[in-house]
C-alpha positions as CSV (number, residue, x, y, z in Angstrom):
1,M,-124.4,-166.4,95.7
2,I,-124.3,-164.9,92.2
3,Q,-127.3,-163.2,90.8
4,L,-127.4,-161.9,87.2
5,L,-130.2,-159.8,85.7
6,N,-130.9,-158.7,82.1
7,M,-132.8,-155.4,82.5
8,D,-132.4,-151.7,83.1
9,C,-130.3,-151.2,86.2
10,L,-132.4,-148.3,87.5
11,S,-135.6,-150.3,87.3
12,Y,-134.1,-153.2,89.3
13,M,-132.2,-151.1,91.8
14,K,-135.5,-149.4,92.8
15,L,-136.8,-152.9,93.9
16,M,-133.8,-153.7,96.0
17,Q,-133.7,-153.3,99.8
18,S,-132.0,-150.2,101.2
19,N,-128.6,-150.6,103.0
20,S,-128.2,-154.1,101.6
21,I,-125.0,-153.8,99.5
22,D,-121.4,-153.8,100.9
23,L,-119.7,-152.5,97.8
24,I,-120.5,-151.1,94.4
25,I,-118.0,-151.3,91.5
26,T,-119.3,-150.3,88.1
27,D,-118.3,-148.9,84.7
28,P,-121.2,-146.8,83.6
29,P,-121.7,-145.0,80.2
30,Y,-119.3,-142.0,80.4
31,G,-121.4,-139.5,78.3
32,V,-118.6,-139.0,75.7
33,N,-120.7,-140.0,72.7
34,F,-119.0,-143.3,72.2
35,N,-120.4,-144.8,69.1
36,N,-121.7,-148.3,70.0
37,N,-124.8,-150.5,69.9
38,L,-124.6,-151.7,73.5
39,Y,-125.8,-148.7,75.5
40,D,-126.7,-145.0,75.3
41,D,-123.6,-142.9,75.7
42,K,-125.0,-139.6,74.6
43,K,-123.8,-136.8,76.9
44,D,-127.3,-135.4,77.5
45,S,-128.8,-138.8,78.2
46,V,-126.0,-139.8,80.7
47,L,-126.2,-136.4,82.5
48,E,-129.9,-136.7,82.8
49,S,-129.7,-140.3,84.3
50,M,-126.7,-139.6,86.6
51,P,-128.6,-138.2,89.6
52,Y,-131.0,-141.1,89.6
53,W,-128.2,-143.7,89.5
54,F,-126.4,-141.9,92.4
55,E,-129.6,-141.7,94.4
56,E,-130.1,-145.5,94.2
57,W,-126.4,-146.3,94.8
58,Y,-126.5,-144.2,98.0
59,R,-129.7,-145.8,99.2
60,L,-128.5,-149.4,98.6
61,L,-125.0,-149.1,100.2
62,K,-124.5,-149.8,103.8
63,E,-123.0,-147.1,106.0
64,D,-119.2,-146.8,105.6
65,S,-119.2,-148.8,102.3
66,Y,-117.6,-147.7,99.1
67,L,-118.6,-146.9,95.5
68,Y,-115.9,-147.3,92.8
69,L,-116.7,-145.7,89.5
70,F,-114.8,-146.1,86.3
71,V,-115.4,-142.8,84.5
72,G,-114.1,-140.8,81.4
73,V,-111.6,-138.1,81.7
74,K,-113.7,-135.5,79.9
75,T,-116.8,-136.0,82.1
76,L,-114.9,-136.7,85.4
77,H,-116.1,-133.4,87.0
78,Y,-119.8,-134.2,86.4
79,W,-119.5,-137.5,88.2
80,I,-117.7,-136.0,91.2
81,E,-120.3,-133.2,91.5
82,A,-123.3,-135.6,91.2
83,G,-121.8,-138.0,93.8
84,I,-121.3,-135.2,96.4
85,K,-124.7,-133.8,95.7
86,A,-126.2,-137.3,96.4
87,G,-124.6,-137.4,99.8
88,F,-121.4,-139.4,99.1
89,Q,-118.0,-138.4,100.5
90,Y,-115.5,-137.9,97.6
91,K,-112.5,-139.8,98.8
92,N,-110.0,-140.0,96.0
93,I,-109.2,-140.9,92.4
94,I,-107.3,-144.0,91.5
95,A,-105.1,-143.5,88.5
96,T,-104.7,-146.5,86.1
97,R,-103.4,-147.0,82.6
98,T,-105.5,-148.0,79.6
99,Y,-104.6,-149.8,76.4
100,N,-105.2,-147.4,73.5
101,N,-107.1,-150.0,71.6
102,G,-106.9,-148.1,68.3
103,S,-108.3,-144.8,69.4
104,I,-106.8,-141.8,67.6
105,T,-104.4,-139.5,69.6
106,P,-105.3,-135.8,69.0
107,N,-102.6,-133.6,67.6
108,N,-103.5,-130.7,69.9
109,S,-103.7,-132.5,73.2
110,F,-102.3,-135.5,75.2
111,G,-103.7,-138.9,74.5
112,F,-106.2,-140.8,76.6
113,Q,-104.2,-143.6,78.3
114,F,-105.4,-142.6,81.8
115,Q,-108.5,-144.3,83.4
116,P,-109.7,-142.5,86.5
117,I,-111.6,-144.5,89.1
118,I,-113.5,-142.3,91.5
119,I,-113.7,-143.5,95.1
120,F,-116.8,-142.4,97.0
121,S,-117.9,-143.6,100.5
122,K,-121.2,-143.5,102.2
123,G,-120.2,-142.1,105.5
124,K,-116.6,-142.2,106.7
125,G,-115.6,-145.4,104.9
126,R,-114.4,-148.6,106.6
127,P,-110.7,-149.4,107.1
128,Y,-109.2,-151.2,104.1
129,N,-108.2,-154.8,104.4
130,K,-104.6,-155.7,104.1
131,V,-104.0,-157.4,100.8
132,D,-100.5,-158.5,99.6
133,F,-100.3,-156.2,96.7
134,F,-97.2,-153.9,96.6
135,P,-94.0,-155.9,97.2
136,T,-91.5,-154.1,99.5
137,S,-88.3,-153.3,97.7
138,K,-85.4,-155.7,98.5
139,S,-83.2,-152.8,99.6
140,W,-85.8,-151.5,102.2
141,F,-86.7,-155.1,103.3
142,K,-83.0,-155.6,104.3
143,D,-82.4,-152.1,105.6
144,K,-81.6,-151.9,109.3
145,R,-83.7,-148.8,109.6
146,N,-86.8,-150.9,108.7
147,K,-88.0,-151.8,112.2
148,N,-90.9,-154.0,110.9
149,P,-89.7,-155.8,107.8
150,K,-92.5,-157.5,105.8
151,P,-92.6,-158.6,102.2
152,F,-95.5,-156.3,101.3
153,T,-96.6,-152.8,102.0
154,Y,-100.3,-152.0,102.8
155,E,-100.1,-148.3,102.3
156,Y,-102.1,-148.1,99.1
157,S,-101.2,-145.3,96.8
158,N,-103.8,-143.8,94.5
159,F,-101.9,-144.9,91.4
160,I,-101.5,-148.5,90.3
161,E,-98.0,-149.6,89.6
162,S,-97.9,-153.4,89.1
163,N,-99.0,-156.1,86.8
164,I,-102.6,-155.0,87.2
165,C,-102.0,-151.3,86.4
166,F,-104.3,-151.5,83.3
167,S,-108.0,-150.8,83.9
168,N,-109.0,-152.4,80.6
169,V,-107.7,-155.4,78.5
170,K,-106.0,-155.2,75.2
171,R,-108.6,-155.5,72.4
172,D,-108.5,-158.7,70.4
173,K,-110.9,-161.3,68.9
174,K,-111.2,-163.0,72.3
175,N,-112.6,-160.0,74.1
176,F,-116.1,-160.2,75.5
177,H,-116.7,-156.5,75.4
178,P,-115.2,-153.5,73.5
179,N,-114.4,-151.8,76.8
180,E,-113.7,-154.9,78.8
181,K,-112.3,-154.2,82.3
182,N,-109.4,-155.9,84.0
183,A,-110.8,-158.4,86.5
184,K,-107.5,-158.6,88.4
185,L,-107.7,-154.9,89.2
186,I,-111.3,-155.2,90.2
187,Q,-110.5,-158.2,92.4
188,F,-107.9,-156.1,94.3
189,L,-110.6,-153.4,95.0
190,V,-113.1,-156.1,96.1
191,E,-110.6,-157.7,98.5
192,I,-109.5,-154.5,100.2
193,S,-113.0,-153.1,100.5
194,T,-115.1,-156.2,101.6
195,N,-114.9,-159.5,103.5
196,K,-115.7,-163.0,102.2
197,G,-119.4,-163.5,101.9
198,E,-120.3,-159.8,101.6
199,K,-122.3,-158.5,98.7
200,V,-121.0,-156.6,95.7
201,L,-123.2,-154.8,93.0
202,D,-122.2,-154.0,89.5
203,S,-125.2,-152.1,87.9
204,F,-123.5,-151.9,84.5
205,M,-122.1,-155.5,84.4
206,G,-120.9,-155.5,80.7
207,S,-118.8,-158.6,80.2
208,G,-118.9,-159.7,83.8
209,S,-115.4,-158.8,85.0
210,T,-116.7,-157.8,88.4
211,G,-118.5,-161.1,88.7
212,I,-115.3,-163.0,87.9
213,A,-113.5,-160.9,90.6
214,C,-116.2,-161.7,93.2
215,K,-116.3,-165.4,92.3
216,N,-112.6,-165.7,92.7
217,S,-112.6,-163.8,96.0
218,E,-115.7,-165.6,97.5
219,R,-118.0,-162.6,97.5
220,D,-121.7,-162.5,96.7
221,F,-122.4,-160.7,93.5
222,I,-125.4,-159.0,91.8
223,G,-124.8,-158.0,88.2
224,I,-127.2,-156.0,86.0
225,E,-126.8,-155.7,82.2
226,I,-129.4,-154.3,79.8
227,D,-128.0,-155.7,76.6
228,Y,-129.2,-159.3,76.1
229,D,-126.3,-160.6,74.1
230,M,-123.8,-159.1,76.6
231,Y,-125.7,-160.5,79.5
232,N,-125.5,-164.0,78.0
233,K,-121.7,-163.6,77.4
234,A,-121.2,-162.5,81.0
235,Q,-123.4,-165.3,82.3
236,N,-121.4,-167.9,80.3
237,R,-118.1,-166.3,81.4
238,I,-118.9,-166.2,85.1
239,N,-120.3,-169.8,85.0
240,D,-117.2,-171.1,83.2
241,E,-115.2,-173.1,85.7
242,D,-112.0,-172.7,83.5
243,E,-112.2,-168.9,83.6
244,N,-109.3,-167.4,85.5
245,I,-107.6,-164.1,85.8
């Protein structure tokens, strides 16, 4: 089942049943004063809303389920602090790469080609599913010391080194969203963290990348997007039978 809503996420989440969601993956405003017409990214506004978002995320998640948050480098510490204060266990940070997409690299700092994804859990966190993701090297696969040779390793590192290492997509005229996320990466997170038929929430749906990932992996999906035009784009994209990742 796929359910898409065009409204403020906090207003709708307050109506949802407690302990009803198996996984939350979302890309909220970062609070870095990004100039856009889609959402309010002012730092003060985001910091003010942050505790209320976390309160609802925690209430909605089932015990031992996960929350994955795409966040900005400069506001990373605020998100970690707010998540812990809401009751979540701070598990780790996944390191991914980003396409620069025309942003200016400062001359007195490093550039921003790193996308942190914070992993929180409500409770201990369920064991991850085994997903064929990291191919075992040919040398180790054939090595006599390898007592259990298999084509893939299931020991997931906290950095992504593969064809899905980018958290976003390269900007061009075909993009649905200026900060469109990589549905392949999201599908990997969905598949290791949930089982078929379980329910995933994205409270800042944007272009619908999480919905595409859930559709392709046979998970139920609830997506909330406040911008009407973006909601329509996500709806068309998710309903498009030819959409693939």
